C-alpha positions in Angstrom: 55.8 100.2 118.4 58.5 100.2 121.1 55.8 99.5 123.7 54.7 96.4 121.8 58.3 95.1 121.4 58.9 95.5 125.2 55.6 93.8 126.0 56.5 90.8 123.8 59.9 90.5 125.4 58.6 90.7 128.9 55.7 88.3 128.1 58.0 85.7 126.5 60.4 85.8 129.5 57.5 85.4 132.0 55.9 82.5 130.0 59.1 80.6 129.4 60.2 80.9 133.1 56.8 80.2 134.6 55.4 77.5 132.3 58.7 75.9 131.3 58.0 76.0 127.6 60.3 73.9 125.5 61.0 71.7 128.5 59.0 68.9 126.8 61.1 69.2 123.6 64.3 69.1 125.6 63.1 66.0 127.5 62.3 64.3 124.2 65.8 65.1 122.9 67.4 63.7 126.0 65.3 60.5 125.8 66.2 60.0 122.2 69.9 60.4 123.0 69.7 57.9 125.9 67.9 55.4 123.6 70.6 55.8 121.0 73.3 55.3 123.6 71.4 52.5 125.3 71.6 54.2 128.7 68.9 55.2 131.1 68.3 58.9 132.0 69.1 59.8 135.6 66.0 60.2 137.9 64.5 63.6 138.4 62.6 66.3 136.5 64.1 68.6 134.0 63.7 72.2 135.2 64.8 75.7 134.0 67.8 77.1 135.8 68.8 80.7 135.4 72.5 81.2 134.5 74.7 82.8 137.1 75.8 86.3 136.0 79.4 87.1 136.4 80.3 90.5 137.8 82.2 92.2 135.1 83.6 94.8 137.5 85.5 92.2 139.4 89.2 92.2 139.2 90.7 90.3 136.2 92.5 87.8 138.4 89.2 86.7 140.0 87.6 86.1 136.5 90.7 84.2 135.4 90.3 81.8 138.3 86.8 81.0 137.0 88.2 79.9 133.6 89.1 76.2 133.1 92.8 75.6 133.0 92.5 74.0 129.5 91.0 77.1 128.1 93.7 79.3 129.4 96.4 77.1 128.0 94.8 77.1 124.5 94.5 81.0 124.7 98.2 81.4 125.5 99.3 79.0 122.7 97.2 80.3 119.9 100.0 82.2 118.1 102.5 79.3 118.5 100.0 76.8 117.2 99.1 78.9 114.1 102.7 79.4 113.1 103.6 75.7 113.6 100.5 74.6 111.7 101.4 76.8 108.7 105.0 75.5 108.7 103.8 71.9 109.0 101.4 72.4 106.1 104.1 73.9 103.9 106.4 71.0 104.8 103.6 68.6 103.8 103.2 70.3 100.4 106.9 69.8 99.7 107.0 66.3 101.2 108.0 63.3 99.1 104.4 62.4 98.2 103.2 65.9 97.2 106.4 67.7 96.0 105.9 66.8 92.3 102.3 67.8 92.2 102.9 71.0 94.2 105.8 72.3 92.0 103.9 71.5 88.8 100.8 73.2 90.1 102.7 76.3 91.0 104.1 76.5 87.4 100.8 75.8 85.7 99.0 78.4 87.8 101.7 80.9 86.9 101.6 80.1 83.2 97.8 80.1 83.0 97.5 83.5 84.7 100.3 84.8 82.5 98.6 83.6 79.3 95.0 84.6 80.3 95.8 88.2 81.4 98.2 88.6 78.5 95.5 87.6 76.1 93.2 90.3 77.6 95.9 92.9 77.0 96.7 91.6 73.5 93.2 92.5 72.4 94.1 96.2 72.5 97.8 96.1 72.0 98.0 94.1 68.8 95.9 96.5 66.7 97.7 99.5 68.1 101.1 97.9 67.5 100.2 97.0 63.9 99.2 100.5 63.1 102.0 102.3 65.0 104.8 100.0 63.8 103.6 100.1 60.2 103.7 103.9 60.2 107.0 104.0 61.9 105.7 105.8 65.0 105.5 104.5 68.5 103.2 105.1 71.4 100.6 106.7 69.1 97.0 106.8 70.2 94.6 104.9 68.2 92.0 106.9 66.4 89.6 104.0 66.2 88.5 103.7 69.8 85.1 102.4 68.8 86.7 99.5 67.0 88.8 98.7 70.1 85.8 98.6 72.4 84.0 96.4 69.9 86.9 93.9 69.8 87.2 93.9 73.6 83.5 93.3 73.9 83.6 90.4 71.4 86.6 88.6 72.9 85.1 88.9 76.4 82.2 86.7 75.3 84.8 84.0 74.5 84.8 82.9 78.2 81.2 81.5 77.8 82.1 78.9 75.1 85.3 78.2 77.0 83.4 77.3 80.1 81.0 75.1 78.2 83.7 73.3 76.3 85.7 72.6 79.5 82.6 71.4 81.3 82.0 68.8 78.5 85.6 67.7 78.0 86.5 67.4 81.7 84.0 64.5 82.2 85.0 62.9 78.9 88.8 63.2 78.8 89.6 63.8 82.4 91.2 66.8 84.2 94.8 66.4 82.9 93.9 65.7 79.2 91.4 68.6 79.1 94.0 71.1 80.4 96.8 70.2 78.0 94.4 69.9 75.1 93.1 73.3 75.7 96.5 74.8 76.2 97.9 73.3 72.9 94.7 74.6 71.1 95.4 78.0 72.6 98.9 77.8 71.1 97.4 77.0 67.8 95.2 80.1 67.8 98.1 82.3 68.8 100.5 80.9 66.1 99.2 83.0 63.1 99.6 86.2 65.2 103.4 85.9 64.9 102.8 87.7 61.6 100.8 90.8 61.1 97.1 90.0 60.5 94.0 92.0 59.7 91.8 93.3 62.5 89.1 90.6 61.8 91.6 87.8 62.0 93.2 89.2 65.2 89.8 89.4 66.9 88.8 85.9 65.8 92.1 84.3 66.8 92.1 86.0 70.2 88.5 84.9 70.7 89.5 81.2 70.3 92.7 81.6 72.3 90.9 83.3 75.2 88.2 80.6 75.2 90.8 77.9 75.5 92.7 79.8 78.2 89.5 80.3 80.3 88.6 76.7 79.9 92.0 75.4 81.0 92.1 77.8 84.0 88.7 76.6 85.1 89.7 73.0 85.0 92.9 73.8 86.8 90.9 75.4 89.7 88.8 72.2 89.8 91.9 69.9 89.7 94.0 71.6 92.4 91.8 71.0 95.4 91.3 67.4 94.4 95.1 66.7 94.4 95.7 67.6 98.1 94.4 65.9 101.2 92.1 67.7 103.5 94.8 68.7 106.0 96.7 70.8 103.5 94.1 71.5 100.8 93.4 75.2 101.6 97.1 76.0 102.1 98.1 74.2 98.9 95.5 75.9 96.7 96.1 79.3 98.3 99.8 79.3 97.7 99.3 78.1 94.1 96.8 80.8 93.4 99.1 83.4 94.9 101.9 82.3 92.6 99.5 82.5 89.7 98.9 86.2 90.5 102.6 86.8 89.9 102.1 85.6 86.3 99.4 88.2 86.0 101.8 90.9 87.2 104.6 89.9 84.9 102.5 89.5 81.7 102.2 93.3 80.9 106.0 93.4 80.4 105.5 91.1 77.5 102.1 92.0 76.2 102.6 95.8 76.4 106.3 96.4 76.6 107.4 94.2 73.7 104.5 95.1 71.4 105.1 98.8 71.9 108.7 98.2 71.0 107.5 96.6 67.7 108.5 93.1 68.8 105.3 91.3 68.0 106.9 88.0 66.9 109.0 87.8 70.1 106.0 88.6 72.3 103.8 85.9 70.7 106.7 83.3 70.9 107.0 84.0 74.6 103.3 83.3 75.1 103.5 80.1 72.9 106.5 78.9 74.9 104.9 79.4 78.3 101.7 77.7 77.2 103.6 74.7 75.7 105.6 74.2 78.9 102.4 74.4 80.9 100.7 71.8 78.7 103.7 69.5 79.2 103.5 70.1 83.0 99.9 69.0 82.9 100.9 65.8 81.2 103.4 65.2 84.0 100.9 65.5 86.8 101.2 62.2 88.8 97.5 62.0 89.6 94.3 62.0 87.5 91.4 62.9 89.8 88.5 62.0 87.5 86.2 59.7 89.4 88.5 59.7 92.4 87.2 60.3 95.9 88.7 63.3 97.8 90.7 62.3 100.9 
């Protein structure tokens, strides 16, 4: 096998160098370029020229002299240019034209992550809190693990209808209206959970709330890149996403801590308040990007 591979490599090298294969293709490309630029090719025949190998054992100063001056300048200034570019992008995000969109996006990403990951935790914590608080005990382990796994499995499927609904509404209502409609609907599903409910009602209400949260989060991820111009798009979306992760870190303090302390009403009210404020922030977005070309 190795003998065949070596033979093919040697044969290809001999044929290409001796018969000038692909020279005709290269000539056609050059002729097409000259025709496009309306300029004549210089006289002569295109030939294969071996590249000159640089001695790697030569001193560094000799190799440096072979480098173009422009390339050495760019290499020396790489660190400075990256820092200045990041600061310039951040200043652009907080400039007069983008400040309102940037601050609102930061809050909506935070609120959406807070609500979504909180709803995931509520699936297990609400049932445990109802049983433990009703019996007067705290931090008791549920004896119905099978029921917990079933409820988690059912509510996880809520993301599929959430994606489908958001895909339909986003082209009908637009980005902004779809987000605040889904957030207010999520508040509607969470409202009855202020009071103690049966396990079936808890699962059904969390199913609807998680579908709405997933749909609004999907539309938000679609809307954010369309707001920013190309020069700051990746920086703007990256910072907004990072701030959203903070919401996912903070939400267990509400979904777990308050429920284990038998403060179910207060915990649900916090989620309702965050979602309502996020929906109002979506209404205040200055730009609707439906049917709008990206800059």
